C-alpha positions in Angstrom: -10.4 -16.4 30.3 -8.6 -18.2 27.6 -5.0 -18.6 27.0 -3.3 -15.9 25.1 0.3 -16.8 25.4 2.5 -19.4 27.0 6.2 -18.5 27.3 8.5 -21.1 28.8 11.4 -19.5 30.6 15.1 -20.5 31.4 15.2 -23.5 35.7 11.0 -35.6 60.8 11.5 -36.6 63.0 13.0 -33.4 64.2 10.6 -30.5 64.5 11.1 -27.3 62.6 12.8 -25.4 65.4 15.7 -27.8 65.2 16.3 -27.2 61.5 19.0 -24.8 60.5 18.0 -22.0 58.2 21.3 -20.4 57.4 20.4 -19.5 53.8 23.6 -17.8 53.0 22.8 -17.8 49.3 19.6 -15.7 49.8 19.5 -12.0 50.6 18.2 -10.9 53.9 14.7 -10.3 52.7 14.2 -14.0 52.2 14.5 -14.3 56.0 11.8 -11.7 56.3 9.6 -13.7 53.9 10.1 -16.9 55.9 9.4 -15.0 59.2 6.1 -13.9 57.7 5.3 -17.5 56.9 6.2 -18.7 60.4 3.7 -16.3 61.9 1.0 -18.2 60.1 -0.7 -21.2 61.5 0.5 -24.5 60.0 -1.6 -26.2 57.4 -1.4 -28.5 54.4 -2.2 -27.6 50.9 -3.6 -30.9 50.0 -6.0 -30.9 52.9 -7.4 -27.6 51.7 -6.6 -26.0 55.0 -4.9 -22.6 55.0 -2.3 -20.4 56.5 -4.3 -17.6 58.2 -3.3 -15.0 60.7 -5.2 -15.0 64.0 -6.5 -11.5 63.4 -8.0 -12.4 60.0 -11.0 -10.3 59.1 -13.0 -10.3 55.9 -15.4 -7.6 54.6 -19.1 -8.1 55.3 -20.7 -10.8 53.2 -23.4 -8.5 52.0 -20.8 -6.5 50.0 -19.2 -9.5 48.4 -20.1 -11.6 45.4 -19.9 -15.3 46.3 -18.8 -18.1 44.1 -18.5 -21.7 45.1 -15.0 -23.1 44.8 -14.8 -26.9 44.1 -11.5 -28.4 45.2 -11.0 -29.7 41.6 -10.8 -26.2 40.1 -7.4 -25.4 38.6 -6.4 -22.1 37.0 -4.9 -21.9 33.5 -1.6 -20.8 34.9 -1.3 -24.5 35.9 -3.3 -26.4 33.3 -1.4 -24.7 30.5 1.9 -26.3 31.6 2.5 -29.0 29.0 4.7 -31.4 31.0 5.0 -31.1 34.7 7.7 -33.8 34.9 10.2 -31.5 33.2 10.0 -29.0 36.0 10.5 -26.1 33.6 9.7 -22.6 34.7 6.8 -21.1 32.7 4.8 -17.9 32.1 1.1 -17.6 31.5 -0.5 -14.4 30.1 -4.2 -13.8 30.0 -6.2 -12.1 27.3 -6.7 -8.4 27.6 -9.9 -7.9 29.5 -12.9 -6.5 27.6 -13.1 -3.1 29.4 -9.5 -2.4 28.8 -9.6 -3.6 25.2 -12.5 -1.3 24.5 -10.8 1.7 26.1 -7.2 1.5 24.9 -6.3 5.1 25.9 -7.5 5.0 29.5 -4.8 4.7 32.1 -4.0 1.2 33.4 -2.4 0.3 36.7 -0.3 -2.9 37.3 0.4 -4.7 40.6 3.0 -7.3 41.2 3.6 -9.7 44.1 5.1 -13.1 44.7 4.3 -16.2 46.6 6.7 -18.9 47.9 10.0 -17.0 48.3 11.0 -18.8 51.5 9.8 -22.4 51.2 12.2 -25.3 50.7 9.8 -27.1 48.3 7.7 -26.1 45.4 7.9 -23.1 43.0 8.1 -19.4 43.6 5.3 -17.7 41.7 5.3 -14.1 40.5 1.8 -12.8 39.9 0.8 -9.7 37.9 -2.6 -8.1 37.8 -3.8 -5.0 35.9 -7.0 -3.0 35.5 -8.2 0.4 34.5 -7.1 2.9 37.2 -10.7 4.0 37.7 -11.7 0.5 38.5 -8.9 -0.4 40.9 -10.4 1.1 44.1 -13.3 -1.2 43.7 -11.1 -4.3 44.2 -10.9 -3.9 47.9 -14.1 -2.1 48.7 -16.5 -4.4 46.7 -14.7 -7.7 46.5 -12.4 -7.7 49.5 -9.0 -8.2 47.8 -6.3 -8.1 50.4 -2.9 -9.5 51.2 -3.4 -13.1 50.3 -2.1 -14.3 53.7 -5.0 -12.5 55.3 -7.6 -14.5 53.3 -8.8 -18.0 53.6 -7.9 -20.5 50.9 -11.6 -20.7 49.8 -11.8 -16.9 49.6 -8.6 -16.6 47.5 -9.8 -19.3 45.0 -13.3 -17.7 44.8 -11.8 -14.3 43.9 -9.5 -15.9 41.3 -12.4 -17.8 39.8 -14.4 -14.6 39.5 -11.6 -13.2 37.4 -11.8 -16.3 35.3 -15.6 -16.4 35.0 -15.9 -15.4 31.3 -19.7 -15.7 31.1 -21.0 -13.6 33.9 -18.6 -11.8 36.2 -17.6 -8.2 36.3 -14.0 -9.0 37.4 -13.4 -11.0 34.2 -14.2 -7.9 32.1 -11.9 -5.6 34.2 -8.9 -7.7 35.4 -6.0 -9.0 33.3 -3.3 -11.1 34.9 -0.1 -13.1 34.3 2.2 -15.4 36.3 5.7 -16.7 36.1 6.1 -20.0 37.9 9.8 -20.5 38.8 10.4 -24.1 39.6 12.6 -25.3 42.5 14.9 -26.9 40.0 15.5 -23.6 38.1 15.8 -21.6 41.3 18.5 -23.8 42.7 20.2 -24.4 39.3 20.7 -20.6 39.1 21.8 -20.2 42.7 24.3 -23.1 42.4 25.7 -22.0 39.0 29.4 -22.4 38.8 31.5 -19.5 40.2 34.1 -20.5 37.6 31.7 -19.8 34.8 29.1 -16.9 34.5 28.6 -17.0 38.2 25.7 -17.6 40.6 22.2 -16.3 39.7 20.9 -15.2 43.1 17.2 -15.2 44.1 16.9 -11.4 44.0 18.2 -11.2 40.5 15.8 -14.0 39.4 12.9 -12.2 41.0 13.8 -8.9 39.4 14.1 -10.5 36.0 10.7 -12.2 36.4 9.1 -8.9 37.3 10.6 -7.0 34.4 9.7 -9.6 31.9 6.1 -9.8 33.1 5.7 -6.0 32.8 7.2 -6.1 29.3 4.8 -8.8 28.2 1.8 -6.6 29.2 3.1 -3.4 27.6 3.9 -5.4 24.5 0.2 -6.2 24.1 -0.5 -2.5 23.7 -1.9 -1.9 27.2 -1.6 1.7 28.2 0.3 1.2 31.5 0.7 4.4 33.4 1.4 3.2 37.0 3.1 0.2 38.4 3.0 -1.0 42.1 5.4 -3.7 43.3 5.9 -5.5 46.6 9.7 -5.0 47.1 12.4 -7.6 46.8 15.5 -6.1 48.5 15.9 -2.4 49.2 12.8 -0.5 47.8 14.8 2.5 46.6 17.3 0.6 44.5 14.7 -1.8 43.1 12.5 1.1 42.1 15.4 2.8 40.4 16.2 -0.4 38.5 12.6 -0.7 37.3 12.6 3.0 36.3 15.5 2.4 33.9 13.4 -0.2 32.1 10.2 1.8 32.1 11.1 5.5 32.3 7.7 6.7 31.1 5.7 4.9 33.8 5.1 6.0 37.4 6.6 3.2 39.6 6.1 2.6 43.3 8.1 -0.1 45.1 7.2 -0.6 48.7 7.2 -3.0 51.6 3.9 -4.6 52.3 2.5 -3.3 49.0 0.1 -6.2 49.0 -1.6 -4.7 52.0 -1.6 -1.1 50.7 -2.5 -1.2 47.1 -5.6 -3.2 46.0 -4.1 -4.0 42.6 -1.0 -5.6 44.3 -3.4 -7.5 46.6 -5.0 -8.9 43.4 -1.6 -10.0 42.1 -0.9 -11.6 45.5 -4.1 -13.7 45.3 -3.2 -14.8 41.7 0.3 -15.8 42.8 -0.7 -17.5 46.0 -3.4 -19.6 44.5 -1.2 -20.6 41.5 1.6 -21.8 43.9 -0.7 -23.7 46.3 -2.6 -25.5 43.5 0.7 -26.2 41.7 1.8 -28.1 44.8 -1.5 -29.8 45.1 -1.2 -30.9 41.4 2.2 -32.5 42.0 1.0 -34.0 45.3 -1.9 -35.7 43.5 -0.2 -36.7 40.2 3.4 -37.4 40.8 3.9 -41.0 42.1 6.8 -40.0 44.4 4.6 -37.5 46.2 1.3 -39.2 46.3 -0.2 -40.0 49.7 2.3 -37.7 51.4 1.4 -34.6 53.5 3.8 -32.0 52.1 2.6 -29.0 54.1 3.1 -25.4 53.1 6.7 -25.9 52.0 8.2 -23.7 54.8 10.8 -25.5 56.8 8.9 -24.5 60.0 5.8 -26.4 58.9 5.7 -29.8 60.8 4.3 -31.6 57.8 7.0 -30.2 55.5 9.7 -31.0 58.0 8.5 -34.6 58.5 8.3 -35.3 54.8 11.7 -33.7 54.1 13.4 -35.8 56.8 11.7 -39.1 56.2 12.0 -39.3 52.4 15.8 -38.8 51.7 17.3 -41.0 49.0 21.0 -41.4 49.8 22.0 -40.7 46.2 19.3 -38.5 44.7 17.9 -36.7 47.7 14.3 -36.0 46.9 12.0 -35.7 43.9 13.8 -34.1 41.0 12.8 -30.5 40.4 10.5 -30.1 43.5 13.0 -29.4 46.2 15.3 -26.4 46.4 18.6 -28.1 46.9 20.4 -24.8 47.3 18.5 -24.2 50.6 20.6 -24.9 53.7 17.6 -26.8 55.2 17.9 -29.3 52.3 21.7 -29.5 52.6 21.5 -30.2 56.3 18.9 -32.8 55.9 21.0 -34.7 53.3 24.0 -34.7 55.7 21.9 -35.6 58.7 20.4 -38.7 56.9 23.6 -40.1 55.5 23.4 -39.0 51.9 26.4 -40.0 49.7 29.0 -37.4 49.5 29.5 -35.8 46.1 32.6 -34.0 44.9 31.9 -31.7 42.1 34.6 -30.9 39.5 34.3 -27.2 40.4 35.5 -28.0 43.9 38.7 -29.5 42.4 39.7 -26.4 40.5 42.8 -24.8 42.0 42.4 -21.1 42.6 46.2 -20.5 42.4 48.4 -22.1 39.7 51.4 -21.4 37.6 50.7 -17.9 36.2 53.8 -17.3 34.1 54.0 -17.7 30.4 55.3 -21.3 29.7 57.6 -19.8 27.1 59.7 -18.4 30.0 60.9 -21.9 30.6 62.7 -21.8 27.3 63.8 -18.3 26.5 65.6 -17.8 29.8 65.4 -14.8 32.2 66.9 -11.3 31.9 69.4 -11.8 34.7 71.2 -15.0 33.5 70.2 -15.0 29.9 69.6 -18.8 30.1 66.5 -20.8 30.6 66.0 -23.6 33.1 65.5 -26.1 30.2 67.7 -26.3 27.2 65.7 -25.3 24.2 67.8 -27.6 21.9 66.3 -30.6 23.6 62.9 -29.7 22.1 64.1 -28.3 18.9 66.5 -30.8 17.4 66.3 -32.3 13.9 68.4 -35.1 15.1 65.6 -37.2 16.5 65.3 -40.9 15.9 61.8 -42.1 16.8 62.7 -45.7 16.1 
């Protein structure tokens, strides 16, 4: 499926159990996201191993269409990024699939999920998938779409490649998709934004905005969206109400574990997970600072991630620009633990309390005495000799 639009957007030694994860900046649901990650067996992205639950099951092979997945395959949500070294967040939008384009009045369902909310390194990716409502039930029964954490890496990539198989695959004709890749640089820049300016841009707000913008981009293409299913970020009820204000004419369902309940959200989960994993693999292979290192999954609980994080601390710059979430407490603790140079920011020097009275009061006096502390004549005299 070819590119329809690219829209850039605004930016151990000790084992994991010893690392502090007091992510004060992140809402409580991030802790839940990390906990989900810690239940998975550790693996490395670059070694093509995968985080899979022990009770992982896949539908019978006889019901599934197979597609080989070479390790060199990369989706357009990555190849479309013009300059990786800038670490700018980006959005990719696929073309409208053939079956939807030929039936513009038929109802369409959208699913949205994310990958990489809890990790300390790499991007967070929001994935969107959409199809005709009449086709969506086929996603799980025929192809085995499920919560991406329940699928092997090969299975996820095979499913994604089927969606991208322009020449011969049914999924390509029925599934449209989009992603927003939010880089670690932009995530942390928002979270650490000055409280003396416009204020911090927390992770939930960033996630909500990414979701809303993705939905708007699909509706703007003229797709007849009638239902939206979203894996929740924060309390489902308030999030659903927020989305409803933006899309009042659409039926919206926001739920926990939506990627395990609704096949169209499972499809979005696969798109998001593959994009994130291969994004890390791309950096690992092409950025000199990261080459020949085992980065792991990016979760602080992953031994490979923990080892890399704690053995590659530059005392001034920390780590690779744009790839690490410096706002995470894990990163802050690692910097302190390994002797990073202390930095004092100008914002830290701003006094919260100062002289709040009008300076003119120094000259006009006060109501009680009628005289000011400083004689106004000293500053208002024409008899001044500058020589």
